[in-house]
C-alpha positions in Angstrom: 101.6 122.1 82.4 105.1 123.2 83.3 107.7 120.4 83.1 108.9 121.0 86.6 105.3 120.3 87.9 105.0 117.2 86.0 108.3 116.0 87.4 107.5 117.1 90.9 104.1 115.1 90.5 105.9 112.1 89.0 108.5 112.0 91.6 105.7 112.1 94.5 104.1 109.2 93.0 107.5 107.4 92.6 108.0 108.0 96.2 104.8 106.2 97.2 105.7 103.1 94.9 109.3 103.1 96.2 107.9 101.5 99.4 107.0 98.4 97.4 109.4 95.5 98.3 109.4 94.1 94.7 111.1 96.8 92.4 109.6 95.3 89.2 106.1 95.4 90.6 106.8 99.0 91.8 107.9 100.2 88.2 104.9 98.5 86.6 102.4 99.8 89.0 103.9 103.4 88.6 103.5 103.1 84.8 100.1 101.7 85.2 99.2 104.6 87.6 100.4 107.2 85.1 98.4 105.4 82.3 95.4 105.3 84.3 95.3 108.7 86.0 97.2 111.1 83.9 95.7 112.2 80.6 97.6 111.5 77.4 98.9 115.1 77.1 100.5 114.9 80.6 102.1 111.5 79.8 103.4 112.8 76.5 104.8 115.9 78.1 106.6 113.9 80.8 108.1 111.5 78.0 109.1 114.5 76.0 110.9 115.9 79.1 112.5 112.5 79.6 113.7 112.6 76.0 115.1 116.1 76.3 116.8 115.8 79.6 117.3 112.0 80.1 115.3 112.2 83.2 118.2 113.5 85.2 116.0 115.1 87.9 113.7 112.2 88.1 113.3 109.9 91.1 115.2 106.8 90.4 112.1 104.6 90.4 110.4 107.0 88.0 113.3 107.0 85.5 113.5 103.3 85.7 109.7 102.9 85.1 109.9 105.1 82.1 112.7 103.2 80.6 111.2 99.8 81.3 107.5 100.5 80.6 107.5 103.4 78.2 105.1 101.7 75.7 102.6 101.3 78.7 102.9 104.9 79.6 102.4 106.3 76.1 
């Protein structure tokens, strides 16, 4: 999958979880969503994208979730 498609999808998911009042819960739920619904190849591509770009085009919540819960996403 194209990196920009992964990032777009991740950002859309982050937009949903951004409505959660508890930021820590939102980050964890976002990470759990990626683990539960994205196949390993997509998750690894997303993490590789973050490794190469620092997640500079990512929604702030997505970037925070990747940093805080990377082992869960892997």
